[in-house]
Legacy VTK file of the C-alpha trace (Angstrom):
# vtk DataFile Version 3.0
C-alpha trace
ASCII
DATASET POLYDATA
POINTS 142 float
-18.052 23.736 3.507
-19.468 24.252 6.990
-17.544 20.877 7.931
-13.810 23.187 6.493
-14.849 26.520 7.928
-15.553 24.642 11.616
-12.083 23.096 11.368
-10.337 26.984 10.343
-12.276 28.008 13.321
-10.890 25.497 15.579
-7.545 25.214 14.208
-7.241 29.526 14.778
-8.616 28.547 18.348
-6.158 26.386 19.338
-2.923 27.917 17.682
-3.867 31.472 19.073
-4.089 29.627 22.396
-0.423 29.995 23.860
0.815 33.436 22.886
-2.668 35.437 21.837
-1.807 35.734 18.142
-4.037 37.827 16.173
-5.096 36.529 12.949
-2.494 38.218 11.307
0.214 37.141 13.379
-1.138 33.371 13.108
-1.176 33.349 8.950
2.792 35.059 9.486
3.302 31.870 11.600
1.523 29.324 9.261
3.354 30.854 6.581
7.209 30.736 7.816
6.295 26.744 9.501
4.416 25.813 6.251
7.584 26.627 3.875
9.925 25.458 5.888
8.173 21.607 6.034
7.537 22.419 2.023
11.199 23.316 1.343
12.729 20.136 3.430
10.610 17.746 2.232
10.826 18.890 -1.231
14.934 19.202 -0.817
15.702 15.719 1.205
14.102 12.341 2.838
13.241 13.079 6.265
14.606 10.412 8.587
11.777 8.943 10.935
13.313 10.190 13.951
12.390 13.688 13.107
8.735 12.712 11.814
6.869 13.852 14.685
7.890 16.489 16.685
11.391 15.946 17.283
14.005 19.320 16.874
15.220 19.635 12.943
19.008 20.151 13.019
19.190 24.053 13.108
21.130 23.714 9.436
17.543 21.926 8.013
15.769 24.796 9.041
15.151 27.333 5.971
14.607 30.942 7.024
12.279 33.106 4.908
12.523 36.729 3.950
9.441 38.794 4.846
9.087 39.186 1.363
8.574 36.029 0.878
5.991 35.830 3.583
4.050 38.705 2.249
3.901 37.131 -1.218
2.917 33.694 -0.084
0.590 35.230 2.808
-1.119 37.664 0.206
-0.679 40.352 3.426
1.106 43.275 2.181
5.131 43.731 2.988
4.582 47.061 5.716
2.070 44.593 7.856
4.309 41.610 7.638
7.384 43.934 8.545
5.464 45.195 11.807
4.261 42.117 12.376
7.617 40.218 12.054
8.788 42.735 14.701
6.751 42.430 16.899
6.789 38.370 16.827
10.611 38.637 17.125
10.063 40.777 20.356
7.963 38.185 22.033
10.011 35.610 21.093
7.711 33.691 18.627
10.100 34.166 15.691
14.132 34.860 15.538
16.213 36.292 13.122
18.136 33.995 10.915
21.584 34.884 10.680
21.563 33.687 7.270
18.834 36.170 6.695
14.559 36.261 6.954
13.416 34.660 9.946
12.340 31.436 11.147
11.043 29.939 14.461
13.151 29.273 17.281
14.802 26.181 17.659
12.255 23.693 19.926
9.422 26.198 20.054
6.983 23.762 20.259
8.803 21.970 23.487
9.376 25.194 24.896
5.889 26.791 24.501
4.413 23.277 25.635
2.934 23.154 22.531
2.139 19.254 22.992
-0.967 19.207 24.093
-2.549 21.843 20.932
-1.234 19.131 18.436
-2.995 16.202 19.994
-5.999 19.241 19.751
-5.159 19.671 16.168
-5.389 16.467 15.032
-8.227 15.270 17.154
-10.105 18.581 15.263
-8.958 17.303 12.296
-9.943 13.917 12.907
-13.474 15.308 13.236
-13.256 16.740 10.037
-12.700 14.476 8.075
-15.434 12.268 9.945
-17.293 14.882 9.041
-16.571 14.625 5.653
-16.983 10.989 4.988
-19.669 10.864 6.087
-21.388 13.913 4.172
-19.904 11.503 0.872
-17.582 14.510 0.426
-14.244 12.768 0.711
-14.738 8.503 -0.178
-12.506 6.376 1.774
-11.172 3.461 -0.724
-9.447 0.242 0.184
-7.030 -1.094 -2.297
LINES 1 143
142 0 1 2 3 4 5 6 7 8 9 10 11 12 13 14 15 16 17 18 19 20 21 22 23 24 25 26 27 28 29 30 31 32 33 34 35 36 37 38 39 40 41 42 43 44 45 46 47 48 49 50 51 52 53 54 55 56 57 58 59 60 61 62 63 64 65 66 67 68 69 70 71 72 73 74 75 76 77 78 79 80 81 82 83 84 85 86 87 88 89 90 91 92 93 94 95 96 97 98 99 100 101 102 103 104 105 106 107 108 109 110 111 112 113 114 115 116 117 118 119 120 121 122 123 124 125 126 127 128 129 130 131 132 133 134 135 136 137 138 139 140 141
């Protein structure tokens, strides 16, 4: 449990560094990101060109409503509404003409987040190695 908790804390520190997101905004930001990726992977085969940090075509990005964010995150609706408004003002989110909100296109590159992705992957690898060492995860070769 300590390794997983440490992973969560490290991820929060890494995610919140560039724009100083507070914990509630981080939950909202990640909820929107995860919702987009989950919907995208359920509905279509992703070409290899978009498998890493390439910018997705705008029509592939699915907006999410404030109510859906509240439901998925467990945050109160009013809290979501208030924080989403602030995040739109700071440029972390945009209102989508289809309804709901999305991340701005190219946000990883525009905000210089590529180094943060490397740090996240490094922390994830450390956590996985610790869990393997502790016997929580077993690696099998087929």
